BAKE-991276 format. One record per residue: residue in three letters; x, z, y of N, C-alpha, C, CB in turn; chain. Coordinates in Angstrom, 3 decimals. Glycine has a CB too. Example, Ala and Ser with C-alpha at 12.3 -4.5 7.8 and 13.67 -1.06 7.14 Angstrom:
BEGIN
<"ALA", <13.190, 7.800, -5.690>, <12.300, 7.800, -4.500>, <13.200, 7.800, -3.300>, <11.308, 9.046, -4.473>, "A"> <"SER", <12.850, 7.080, -2.250>, <13.670, 7.140, -1.060>, <12.900, 7.870, 0.030>, <14.084, 5.725, -0.598>, "A"> 
This chain:
BEGIN
<"MET", <62.883, -88.433, -7.339>, <62.833, -89.100, -6.058>, <61.379, -89.152, -5.588>, <63.447, -90.523, -6.147>, "A"> <"LYS", <61.163, -88.848, -4.327>, <59.826, -88.933, -3.751>, <59.430, -90.390, -3.573>, <59.760, -88.186, -2.404>, "A"> <"LYS", <58.137, -90.664, -3.769>, <57.590, -91.999, -3.529>, <56.447, -91.863, -2.540>, <57.109, -92.675, -4.859>, "A"> <"PHE", <56.299, -92.868, -1.694>, <55.287, -92.834, -0.651>, <54.414, -94.075, -0.695>, <55.937, -92.698, 0.714>, "A"> <"GLU", <53.195, -93.939, -0.190>, <52.344, -95.082, 0.080>, <52.139, -95.129, 1.587>, <50.974, -94.991, -0.695>, "A"> <"TYR", <51.846, -96.310, 2.101>, <51.749, -96.511, 3.550>, <50.416, -97.154, 3.904>, <52.916, -97.383, 4.062>, "A"> <"PHE", <49.998, -96.917, 5.149>, <48.703, -97.402, 5.610>, <48.779, -97.655, 7.112>, <47.570, -96.387, 5.272>, "A"> <"THR", <48.166, -98.714, 7.584>, <48.053, -98.951, 9.022>, <46.572, -98.933, 9.389>, <48.723, -100.312, 9.434>, "A"> <"ALA", <46.288, -98.449, 10.595>, <44.899, -98.354, 11.041>, <44.832, -98.546, 12.543>, <44.280, -96.999, 10.643>, "A"> <"PRO", <43.789, -99.227, 13.019>, <43.591, -99.349, 14.464>, <43.099, -98.025, 15.044>, <42.589, -100.483, 14.783>, "A"> <"LEU", <43.547, -97.714, 16.254>, <43.092, -96.509, 16.964>, <42.434, -96.945, 18.264>, <44.282, -95.515, 17.242>, "A"> <"LEU", <41.290, -96.377, 18.546>, <40.643, -96.622, 19.829>, <41.053, -95.494, 20.772>, <39.075, -96.708, 19.682>, "A"> <"VAL", <41.449, -95.846, 21.986>, <41.981, -94.874, 22.939>, <41.002, -93.727, 23.184>, <42.314, -95.562, 24.260>, "A"> <"HIS", <39.716, -94.012, 23.219>, <38.731, -92.970, 23.554>, <38.419, -92.020, 22.396>, <37.450, -93.619, 24.015>, "A"> <"SER", <38.908, -92.303, 21.170>, <38.623, -91.405, 20.044>, <39.850, -91.183, 19.162>, <37.482, -91.965, 19.203>, "A"> <"THR", <41.023, -91.203, 19.767>, <42.276, -91.088, 19.021>, <42.371, -89.790, 18.236>, <43.447, -91.192, 19.964>, "A"> <"LYS", <42.073, -88.668, 18.867>, <42.210, -87.370, 18.190>, <41.343, -87.290, 16.941>, <41.844, -86.234, 19.144>, "A"> <"GLU", <40.107, -87.699, 17.039>, <39.208, -87.632, 15.897>, <39.699, -88.507, 14.746>, <37.804, -88.051, 16.310>, "A"> <"ILE", <40.174, -89.693, 15.060>, <40.676, -90.606, 14.029>, <41.913, -90.008, 13.357>, <41.010, -91.993, 14.641>, "A"> <"LEU", <42.855, -89.501, 14.153>, <44.076, -88.920, 13.583>, <43.755, -87.676, 12.758>, <45.078, -88.570, 14.701>, "A"> <"ASP", <42.825, -86.842, 13.221>, <42.429, -85.660, 12.458>, <41.857, -86.042, 11.094>, <41.403, -84.842, 13.244>, "A"> <"ASN", <41.053, -87.099, 11.057>, <40.464, -87.541, 9.784>, <41.543, -87.989, 8.802>, <39.467, -88.686, 10.023>, "A"> <"PHE", <42.515, -88.757, 9.268>, <43.595, -89.186, 8.377>, <44.432, -87.991, 7.928>, <44.490, -90.228, 9.076>, "A"> <"GLY", <44.677, -87.051, 8.818>, <45.427, -85.856, 8.461>, <44.724, -85.034, 7.389>, <45.657, -85.007, 9.687>, "A"> <"GLN", <43.405, -84.948, 7.458>, <42.629, -84.231, 6.447>, <42.776, -84.875, 5.068>, <41.154, -84.184, 6.849>, "A"> <"ASP", <43.031, -86.173, 5.045>, <43.209, -86.896, 3.781>, <44.662, -86.920, 3.317>, <42.704, -88.316, 3.924>, "A"> <"GLY", <45.530, -86.192, 4.020>, <46.921, -86.084, 3.588>, <47.871, -87.114, 4.177>, <46.977, -86.181, 2.129>, "A"> <"TRP", <47.390, -87.942, 5.103>, <48.251, -88.955, 5.726>, <49.059, -88.328, 6.851>, <47.412, -90.141, 6.263>, "A"> <"GLU", <50.331, -88.652, 6.914>, <51.223, -88.200, 7.991>, <51.446, -89.365, 8.950>, <52.592, -87.672, 7.419>, "A"> <"LEU", <51.247, -89.121, 10.240>, <51.466, -90.147, 11.251>, <52.956, -90.414, 11.390>, <50.858, -89.726, 12.607>, "A"> <"VAL", <53.332, -91.695, 11.303>, <54.735, -92.084, 11.429>, <55.001, -92.644, 12.821>, <55.114, -93.121, 10.349>, "A"> <"GLN", <54.103, -93.528, 13.288>, <54.333, -94.187, 14.577>, <53.023, -94.763, 15.096>, <55.404, -95.303, 14.448>, "A"> <"VAL", <52.912, -94.836, 16.424>, <51.798, -95.524, 17.074>, <52.393, -96.594, 17.978>, <50.888, -94.524, 17.888>, "A"> <"VAL", <51.874, -97.811, 17.865>, <52.356, -98.928, 18.675>, <51.172, -99.577, 19.389>, <53.113, -99.971, 17.796>, "A"> <"PRO", <51.426, -100.281, 20.503>, <50.338, -100.961, 21.213>, <49.685, -102.024, 20.340>, <50.858, -101.597, 22.503>, "A"> <"GLY", <48.368, -102.169, 20.509>, <47.623, -103.197, 19.794>, <47.560, -104.483, 20.601>, <46.215, -102.708, 19.473>, "A"> <"MET", <46.582, -105.296, 20.266>, <46.445, -106.599, 20.912>, <45.950, -106.502, 22.350>, <45.507, -107.462, 20.119>, "A"> <"ASN", <45.256, -105.407, 22.699>, <44.825, -105.223, 24.076>, <45.049, -103.763, 24.472>, <43.331, -105.628, 24.254>, "A"> <"PRO", <44.983, -103.433, 25.754>, <45.328, -102.083, 26.233>, <44.436, -100.964, 25.690>, <45.266, -102.061, 27.726>, "A"> <"GLU", <43.250, -101.281, 25.202>, <42.336, -100.254, 24.701>, <42.573, -99.926, 23.231>, <40.906, -100.702, 24.894>, "A"> <"ASN", <43.443, -100.692, 22.563>, <43.691, -100.478, 21.137>, <45.140, -100.118, 20.863>, <43.312, -101.716, 20.346>, "A"> <"LEU", <45.313, -99.264, 19.869>, <46.628, -98.894, 19.366>, <46.613, -99.109, 17.858>, <46.994, -97.407, 19.735>, "A"> <"VAL", <47.788, -99.207, 17.258>, <47.897, -99.316, 15.807>, <48.729, -98.138, 15.321>, <48.537, -100.687, 15.374>, "A"> <"ALA", <48.188, -97.404, 14.356>, <48.872, -96.239, 13.805>, <49.422, -96.574, 12.425>, <47.918, -95.023, 13.731>, "A"> <"TYR", <50.626, -96.101, 12.163>, <51.265, -96.245, 10.855>, <51.341, -94.861, 10.220>, <52.696, -96.898, 10.976>, "A"> <"PHE", <50.861, -94.757, 8.985>, <50.815, -93.494, 8.261>, <51.562, -93.611, 6.939>, <49.364, -93.063, 8.019>, "A"> <"LYS", <51.952, -92.445, 6.406>, <52.503, -92.391, 5.054>, <52.020, -91.109, 4.402>, <54.066, -92.464, 5.066>, "A"> <"ARG", <51.990, -91.129, 3.072>, <51.737, -89.908, 2.306>, <52.449, -90.028, 0.965>, <50.200, -89.665, 2.108>, "A"> <"GLU", <52.853, -88.879, 0.477>, <53.604, -88.853, -0.777>, <52.654, -89.166, -1.937>, <54.299, -87.469, -0.984>, "A"> <"ILE", <53.163, -89.949, -2.876>, <52.424, -90.260, -4.091>, <52.695, -89.150, -5.097>, <52.826, -91.663, -4.665>, "A"> <"GLU", <51.638, -88.567, -5.608>, <51.768, -87.501, -6.605>, <52.150, -88.122, -7.951>, <50.440, -86.680, -6.729>, "A"> <"GLU", <53.236, -87.638, -8.532>, <53.647, -88.095, -9.858>, <52.714, -87.496, -10.891>, <55.124, -87.711, -10.159>, "A"> <"LYS", <52.306, -88.301, -11.873>, <51.384, -87.820, -12.906>, <52.105, -87.491, -14.177>, <50.311, -88.843, -13.185>, "A"> 
């Protein structure tokens, strides 16, 4: 059975692509983006598979 770990991170509207690219380089898959506390912020939810040892 696959196992996953999860992570949430704030996204700034003016640098969204760079932030998402950085998480993607680290193996995180974007699951969802939701509005943050104000219109200039978003919250991203990520997951990545845990490697079995």
